[in-house]
C-alpha positions as CSV (number, residue, x, y, z in Angstrom):
1,M,-3.2,-36.8,-76.8
2,S,-4.6,-35.6,-74.1
3,A,-3.3,-32.7,-71.7
4,A,-2.0,-33.8,-68.4
5,E,-4.2,-32.6,-65.4
6,P,-3.2,-29.7,-63.4
7,E,-2.1,-31.3,-59.8
8,L,-3.4,-30.3,-56.7
9,D,-1.3,-28.6,-54.2
10,L,-2.6,-30.0,-50.8
11,T,0.4,-28.0,-48.6
12,P,-1.7,-26.0,-46.2
13,L,-1.0,-22.6,-46.4
14,Q,1.6,-20.5,-44.4
15,T,0.0,-17.9,-42.6
16,S,2.4,-14.7,-41.4
17,S,3.4,-14.3,-37.9
18,A,2.2,-10.5,-38.5
19,A,-1.4,-11.8,-38.9
20,P,-3.7,-12.6,-36.1
21,A,-3.8,-16.3,-35.5
22,V,-8.1,-16.4,-35.3
23,L,-10.3,-13.6,-36.3
24,G,-11.6,-11.8,-33.5
25,G,-9.4,-14.0,-30.8
26,P,-6.9,-12.3,-28.5
27,T,-3.5,-11.7,-30.3
28,P,-0.3,-12.3,-28.3
29,G,0.3,-8.5,-27.7
30,M,-3.6,-8.8,-26.3
31,L,-2.9,-11.8,-23.7
32,A,0.6,-9.4,-22.6
33,K,-1.3,-6.8,-21.6
34,K,-3.7,-8.7,-19.4
35,R,-1.2,-9.9,-16.9
36,L,0.1,-8.0,-14.2
37,G,4.1,-8.0,-14.6
38,P,6.5,-8.3,-11.1
39,S,6.4,-4.7,-10.9
40,M,2.7,-4.3,-10.5
41,W,2.3,-7.4,-7.8
42,L,5.5,-5.4,-5.8
43,A,3.5,-2.3,-5.8
44,F,0.0,-4.0,-5.0
45,A,2.3,-5.7,-2.0
46,W,3.7,-2.5,-0.6
47,C,0.5,-1.2,-0.6
48,A,-1.4,-4.0,1.0
49,V,1.3,-4.2,3.8
50,L,0.9,-0.8,4.2
51,L,-2.0,-0.9,4.7
52,F,-2.3,-3.6,7.2
53,F,-0.3,-2.0,9.6
54,V,-2.2,1.6,8.9
55,A,-5.6,0.0,9.4
56,L,-4.8,-2.5,12.2
57,A,-2.4,-0.4,14.2
58,P,-4.5,-0.4,17.2
59,Y,-5.0,-4.1,17.6
60,L,-1.7,-5.2,16.6
61,P,0.2,-6.4,20.1
62,F,3.3,-5.8,18.4
63,V,2.6,-2.1,17.6
64,Q,3.5,0.1,20.6
65,D,1.9,3.2,21.7
66,P,2.7,5.9,19.6
67,D,2.7,8.7,22.3
68,K,4.6,6.5,25.1
69,P,8.2,7.9,26.1
70,S,10.8,5.6,27.1
71,R,14.6,6.2,28.3
72,F,15.9,5.3,25.3
73,I,16.3,8.5,23.1
74,E,17.4,8.7,19.7
75,E,18.4,5.1,19.2
76,G,18.7,3.3,16.2
77,P,16.5,0.2,14.7
78,S,16.8,-2.7,17.0
79,T,14.9,-5.7,17.6
80,A,12.9,-3.8,20.5
81,H,12.2,-0.8,18.2
82,W,12.3,-1.8,14.7
83,F,12.4,1.8,13.4
84,G,14.6,2.9,16.3
85,T,13.2,5.7,19.0
86,D,12.6,9.5,18.7
87,Q,13.6,12.4,20.4
88,L,11.7,11.5,23.6
89,G,11.9,8.0,23.2
90,R,8.9,7.1,21.4
91,D,8.8,4.1,19.0
92,L,9.1,5.2,15.8
93,F,7.6,2.6,14.0
94,A,4.3,3.0,16.0
95,R,4.7,6.5,14.7
96,V,5.3,5.6,10.8
97,A,1.9,3.7,11.4
98,W,-0.2,6.1,13.1
99,G,1.2,8.6,11.3
100,G,0.0,6.6,7.9
101,R,-3.3,6.7,9.2
102,V,-3.8,10.5,9.7
103,S,-2.3,11.1,6.1
104,L,-3.9,8.2,4.4
105,T,-7.4,9.3,6.1
106,I,-6.5,12.7,5.3
107,G,-5.5,12.2,1.6
108,I,-8.2,9.6,0.4
109,G,-10.9,11.8,2.1
110,A,-9.7,14.5,0.2
111,L,-9.8,12.4,-2.9
112,L,-13.8,11.1,-2.2
113,L,-15.1,14.6,-1.8
114,G,-12.8,16.1,-4.7
115,F,-14.2,12.9,-7.1
116,V,-18.0,13.5,-6.1
117,I,-18.1,17.1,-6.0
118,G,-15.2,17.7,-9.1
119,G,-16.2,14.8,-10.8
120,L,-20.4,15.7,-10.8
121,L,-19.5,19.0,-12.2
122,G,-16.7,17.7,-15.0
123,I,-19.5,15.0,-16.0
124,T,-22.1,17.4,-16.7
125,A,-20.1,19.8,-18.0
126,G,-18.4,17.6,-20.5
127,F,-22.2,16.2,-21.6
128,F,-24.5,19.7,-21.4
129,R,-21.7,21.6,-23.1
130,G,-22.9,25.2,-23.5
131,R,-23.1,28.0,-20.9
132,Y,-23.2,25.6,-18.1
133,E,-19.7,24.0,-19.5
134,R,-18.1,27.8,-20.2
135,V,-19.5,28.9,-16.4
136,V,-17.8,25.8,-14.9
137,M,-14.7,25.2,-16.4
138,G,-14.1,29.1,-16.2
139,A,-14.6,29.0,-12.5
140,M,-12.1,25.7,-12.4
141,D,-9.4,27.5,-14.7
142,V,-9.6,30.2,-12.2
143,M,-8.7,28.1,-9.3
144,L,-6.2,26.6,-11.4
145,S,-4.4,29.7,-12.1
146,F,-3.6,30.1,-8.3
147,P,-0.8,28.4,-6.8
148,S,-1.5,25.7,-5.0
149,L,0.6,26.4,-1.6
150,I,-0.4,29.7,-1.8
151,L,-4.4,28.5,-2.1
152,A,-3.9,26.1,0.4
153,L,-2.3,29.1,3.0
154,A,-4.9,31.5,2.1
155,L,-7.8,28.9,3.1
156,L,-6.1,27.5,6.4
157,A,-6.1,31.6,7.3
158,A,-9.5,32.0,6.3
159,L,-10.9,28.5,8.4
160,S,-8.5,29.2,11.5
161,P,-8.6,31.7,14.7
162,P,-6.0,34.4,14.4
163,G,-2.8,33.2,16.0
164,E,-3.6,29.6,15.5
165,T,-1.0,27.7,13.0
166,A,-2.2,24.4,13.2
167,G,-5.5,23.2,11.5
168,S,-7.6,20.2,12.3
169,L,-8.6,16.9,10.6
170,G,-11.3,18.1,9.2
171,K,-10.2,21.6,8.2
172,V,-6.9,20.1,6.5
173,T,-9.2,17.6,4.4
174,F,-11.4,20.6,3.6
175,V,-8.5,22.3,2.0
176,L,-7.1,19.5,0.2
177,T,-10.9,18.8,-1.2
178,V,-10.7,22.6,-2.9
179,L,-7.3,21.5,-4.0
180,A,-8.2,18.7,-5.7
181,I,-11.3,19.7,-7.3
182,P,-10.2,21.5,-10.7
183,A,-8.0,19.1,-11.6
184,L,-10.5,16.2,-11.0
185,A,-13.3,18.1,-12.9
186,R,-11.3,18.9,-15.9
187,I,-10.0,15.4,-16.6
188,T,-13.6,13.9,-15.6
189,R,-14.8,16.2,-18.5
190,A,-12.1,15.3,-20.9
191,N,-13.2,11.6,-20.6
192,T,-16.8,12.6,-20.7
193,L,-16.3,14.4,-24.0
194,T,-14.3,11.2,-25.3
195,Y,-17.6,9.3,-25.0
196,S,-20.3,11.6,-25.0
197,Q,-20.0,11.5,-29.1
198,R,-20.1,7.9,-29.5
199,E,-22.6,6.1,-31.1
200,F,-24.2,4.0,-28.1
201,V,-24.9,7.4,-26.6
202,T,-26.2,8.9,-30.1
203,A,-28.7,5.5,-30.2
204,A,-29.9,6.1,-26.5
205,T,-30.6,10.0,-26.8
206,A,-32.5,8.8,-30.2
207,M,-34.8,5.9,-28.8
208,G,-35.8,8.3,-26.2
209,S,-33.3,8.0,-23.3
210,K,-33.4,10.9,-20.4
211,S,-30.5,12.6,-19.9
212,R,-30.0,11.8,-16.4
213,R,-30.1,8.0,-17.5
214,T,-27.8,8.3,-20.5
215,L,-25.3,10.0,-18.0
216,T,-25.9,7.1,-15.1
217,N,-26.3,4.3,-17.8
218,E,-23.9,5.0,-20.8
219,I,-21.4,7.5,-19.7
220,L,-20.7,7.1,-16.0
221,P,-19.7,3.4,-16.6
222,N,-17.3,4.4,-19.4
223,V,-15.7,7.1,-17.3
224,M,-15.3,5.2,-13.9
225,P,-12.3,3.1,-15.0
226,S,-10.0,6.0,-16.0
227,M,-10.6,7.8,-13.5
228,I,-10.4,5.3,-10.9
229,S,-6.8,4.6,-12.2
230,F,-6.0,8.4,-11.9
231,S,-7.3,8.0,-8.7
232,F,-3.9,6.3,-7.7
233,V,-2.0,9.4,-8.9
234,A,-4.1,11.9,-7.5
235,L,-4.0,9.8,-3.6
236,A,-0.5,10.2,-3.8
237,I,-0.6,13.9,-4.9
238,L,-2.7,14.7,-1.7
239,V,-0.6,12.8,0.5
240,V,2.4,14.9,-1.0
241,A,0.3,18.2,-0.7
242,E,-0.5,17.0,3.4
243,G,3.2,16.4,4.3
244,A,4.5,19.8,2.3
245,L,1.6,21.7,4.9
246,A,2.7,19.6,7.6
247,F,6.5,20.4,7.1
248,L,5.5,23.6,7.4
249,G,3.6,23.5,10.7
250,L,0.1,23.7,9.4
251,S,-1.4,20.0,9.7
252,V,-2.9,18.7,11.8
253,E,-2.5,19.6,16.0
254,A,0.0,17.7,17.9
255,P,0.1,15.4,19.4
256,A,-1.0,13.9,16.2
257,A,1.5,12.7,14.0
258,T,1.7,12.5,10.2
259,W,4.1,11.6,7.8
260,G,5.0,15.3,6.7
261,K,5.4,16.2,10.6
262,L,7.8,13.3,11.5
263,I,9.9,14.4,8.7
264,Q,9.8,17.8,9.7
265,S,10.6,16.9,13.0
266,G,13.3,14.3,12.5
267,S,15.3,17.0,10.1
268,E,16.7,19.0,13.1
269,K,18.6,15.9,14.0
270,L,20.1,14.9,10.9
271,D,23.8,14.9,12.4
272,T,23.3,12.9,15.5
273,A,19.7,10.8,14.5
274,P,19.1,10.7,10.7
275,H,16.8,7.7,10.8
276,L,14.6,10.4,12.3
277,A,13.9,11.5,8.9
278,L,15.0,9.1,6.5
279,I,12.5,6.2,7.6
280,P,9.7,8.4,7.2
281,C,10.8,9.5,4.4
282,A,11.6,6.4,2.9
283,V,8.4,5.1,4.0
284,M,6.3,7.6,2.2
285,F,8.3,7.6,-1.1
286,F,8.0,4.0,-1.7
287,T,4.1,4.8,-1.1
288,L,4.2,7.5,-3.5
289,L,5.9,5.7,-5.9
290,A,3.6,2.3,-5.7
291,L,0.9,4.7,-6.0
292,N,2.1,6.1,-9.0
293,Y,3.3,3.3,-10.9
294,I,-0.3,1.5,-10.6
295,G,-2.1,4.6,-11.4
296,D,-0.2,4.7,-15.0
297,S,-0.2,1.1,-15.5
298,L,-3.9,1.1,-15.2
299,Q,-4.2,4.3,-17.1
300,A,-2.3,2.5,-19.9
301,R,-4.1,-1.1,-19.8
302,F,-7.7,1.4,-20.0
303,S,-6.4,3.5,-23.0
304,T,-5.6,0.7,-24.8
305,R,-8.1,-1.7,-24.2
306,E,-10.2,-0.6,-27.2
307,S,-7.6,-0.5,-29.6
308,A,-6.6,-4.1,-28.7
309,L,-9.8,-5.4,-29.4
């Protein structure tokens, strides 16, 4: 009597839910990280609306002259004046929009100059190393050892004539650029160190690639995403720094308005007209919140991109 043949089990294999569905394909976690949540869209929307009013303030018909006085003194928000009026009857909405032009111009200008100078120092120090790195990063450490506000006050005093307190747009931008260079250089160097030892950089060097070509073609494209994400946080910090100088009366000269100057002038009327300080403060707060949220979210996405692949 012959032995019975074993039956073939044709039931499909049950895979574990913890295993990826397809080798090399996107996992649910990767797909979730690619989607922008409602908070990110809200932050982008706030920045887009802000840039619309700030950039087009001179051309929008419903934005009044920020320096034109009226008989409506320290009135609250209304249909005629969305944010109310200040001590001279000037439209506060217009002054917030024009003040944003100055604050963001100073912040973006200092950020771009800081990235060019600090980024160049950081990426070359992280790539070439040696004595050059020690000299550059030693100088950055010396600059970081000074309190930022004290260094800003010293630079403004050195650049301004005796007896002059307020600075010009160029002077304030230069001072904030000096404050931004050390931090941007250190962060760029840290990102450069991460990629300078990678296999594709070693392979490019072994194939005879020059240092300049390796920096521009191999390292810079990989460093830029992290630097762009950090730029949003850096811009928020620079706007705060300009606001601090304006609150002390050391920012741009009158009659130009900045968010810091509006908050400083409105703080004297908190008892009778609190909207003069609270509304510019709220606009500045939500702007900084949106910039920080976008920067942190982009940094998290870029930092986990390789581990998710």
